[in-house]
N, C-alpha and C positions, 0 to 999 in steps of 0.2 A: 206718278212718274210717266212721262211720255217720251217716246223715241221716234225718229223719222229716218226712213231709208228711201233712196231713189234708184230706180232700175231703168236702164236704157231699153230693155226688151224682155220678152217672156223667158228666155233662157237664163238671164241674170236673176230674175225673180225665182225661177225654179231652183237655181243654185243656192240662193238664200234659203229657200224652203228646205233644201237638203241639209243645210247646216242646222236649221231649227230641229230637224228630225234627230239630230245627235243629242239634244238636250231635253226632249219631251219624255215624260214618264207616264206610266199608267195612271189614269184619273185626270190627266191634264185636259183642259178645254180651251180650244182656240175658236174665238168668234170672229168670223170674216164678214166685214161690213163694206158695202160699196155697190155702185151701180152695176147694171147688167154689163157684162163684157169688161169689167174692171180688173179681172185676173184672179178671182177667188178660186175657181176650179183649177186654173193653171197652177196656182200655189199648192193646192191640195195634191195635184199630180206629182209635183216635185217632192213634196213631203212623203207621199206614199212610196215613190220609187226609192227614196233614201232609206225608208223603213224596211225595204226588201219585198215590197208588194209587186208581183209580176203581172197580175191581171190588169187590164186597162181600167183606169179610174175615170169615171164619167159622172157628170152632175146627176144626183138623184132627184131631180125636179119632180118627177111623177111618182117615184116610189118613196120619197121623203128621206129614207135612210139606206145607205149601202154599207155593208159590213165587209171589211177586208181583214180576215183573221191571220193571214199567213206571214206577216212581217215580224220584225224584232218585237214589236208590240202590236196588237190589233189597231186598226184605224176604223173609226166610225164616222162616216161622212154624211152629214145631214144637210138638206136643202129645204128650208122652210118657206120658200117663196109662195107655194100654193096654199099656205096656211094664213094668208093675209087677213082672212076673216076670223081667225081663231082656230083652236083645235089642238095646239101643241100640248096643252095641259093634259090631254087624254092619251098621249103617246108613251108615257113612262120614260121620258128622256133621262130622268135622274139616274136610272139604272146604268145608262151608258156613261154619264158624267162621273159616276162613282165606280166605274168598272175597271177592267184590266187593260184598257187601251186608251188611245188619245182620241178625243172627240173633236171634230171640226164641223162647225155649224155656219152655213151660209144663211144670210138673212136673219140674224139673231134678234132683230127687233120684233119678230113674231113669236118669240119664246114665251111671252106672257109670264105666268107664275112658275114656269119650268126653268126660268133662267138660273144658272148656277151662281153661287156666291163667290167662287174662285175661278178666275179665267183671265186670259189675255185676249183683248180685242185688237184685231188688225183692221185698220180702216184703209181701204184701197181707193186710190184717186187716179183717174185717167187724166193725162195732160191734155189741155185744150189745143195745143199747137202741134204736139207730136203724138200720133196715134199709138206708138209703141212704148212710150215712156209711162211709167207708173211710179207713184209715190205711196209709200206705206207709212202710216203713223200707228203707234201702238200705245195702249194703256192697259193697266192691270187692275184687277180687284181681288181682294183676299190675300192671305199669306202665301199660298202656293202660286197664285197668279203673279204676285210681285217677285217671287223667287224665280219663276220661269222667265219673266221679262228681263230680269237682271242677267240670267244666263244667256238669253238671246242677245242682249246688248253687248256681251263680251265676245260674241262670235266674230 
């Protein structure tokens, strides 16, 4: 199952992320795929704000994982860009994926054997002609991933 959304700018995408926050549950995994500057962290900021997280959400490029426990459910924000040469298998990411919060993973192609079996992947695409425009496509794996994508499609 695949779905596509188009946004004129960052605020529209963050509003969409805020709607997604209403349907995520503990243990949900969102994999964010796309080029640098495509909007992955911006989406996560909108999601986190809607979950009730008040501290600034920044890309965890150098720390790999930022934990935000204060919202409706915890947010675990992961940026695996620096693991391009491997190493995700040693981080124990499965504990986050099966935990009490929602996990958001940027650069999921570097997950290796740590990749979850249940997830929704959001593919972020920058428009070649309009720097502000973004297109998201989504697909799901696993039973919970399919249910989450179905809930997102109904928003």
